[in-house]
C-alpha positions in Angstrom: 197.6 210.1 33.2 194.3 211.7 34.1 192.1 209.0 32.6 192.6 206.2 35.2 191.5 208.5 38.0 188.1 209.0 36.1 187.6 205.3 35.4 185.4 204.1 38.3 184.3 200.8 36.7 187.9 200.0 35.7 189.0 200.3 39.3 186.2 198.0 40.4 186.5 195.3 37.7 189.9 195.6 36.1 188.5 195.1 32.6 186.5 198.0 31.2 187.0 200.2 28.2 186.8 204.0 28.3 186.2 206.7 25.8 187.1 210.2 26.9 186.5 213.7 25.5 189.5 216.0 25.9 190.0 219.6 25.2 192.7 220.8 22.8 195.3 220.9 25.7 194.6 217.3 26.6 192.5 217.9 29.8 190.0 215.1 30.2 186.5 216.6 30.3 184.1 213.6 30.0 184.6 209.8 30.4 182.2 207.0 29.6 183.0 203.3 30.3 181.6 200.0 29.1 182.6 196.4 28.7 182.6 197.0 24.9 184.9 199.7 23.4 182.3 200.5 20.8 179.7 201.0 23.5 181.9 203.3 25.5 182.5 205.4 22.4 178.7 205.4 21.5 178.0 206.7 25.0 180.5 209.5 24.6 179.2 210.4 21.1 175.6 210.5 22.5 176.7 212.8 25.3 178.5 215.1 22.9 175.5 215.2 20.6 173.0 216.0 23.4 175.3 218.9 24.5 175.8 220.0 20.9 179.5 220.1 21.6 181.9 221.8 19.3 183.8 218.8 18.0 186.6 221.0 16.7 187.3 222.1 20.3 188.8 218.7 21.3 189.5 215.1 20.6 188.5 211.6 21.6 190.9 209.5 23.6 190.3 205.7 23.9 191.7 203.4 26.5 191.8 200.6 24.0 192.9 200.2 20.3 191.2 202.5 17.8 190.1 200.0 15.1 189.1 201.3 11.7 185.4 201.1 12.4 185.8 203.3 15.5 187.9 205.9 13.7 185.5 205.9 10.7 
């Protein structure tokens, strides 16, 4: 329920994908949007890498389907 409130571009366009980083309790911490679902995830991964985030401390949530290449 928290993701749509953080999707600025989706509200403006009605057709944008999002990738979110959530803590273990499901709280949305970071959201990145793009017209491509792969690009949204790439933006999130880059952000997490720059922060040297502990990837064991949370999970990725996608607004679209998680195809095998995104999961891999």
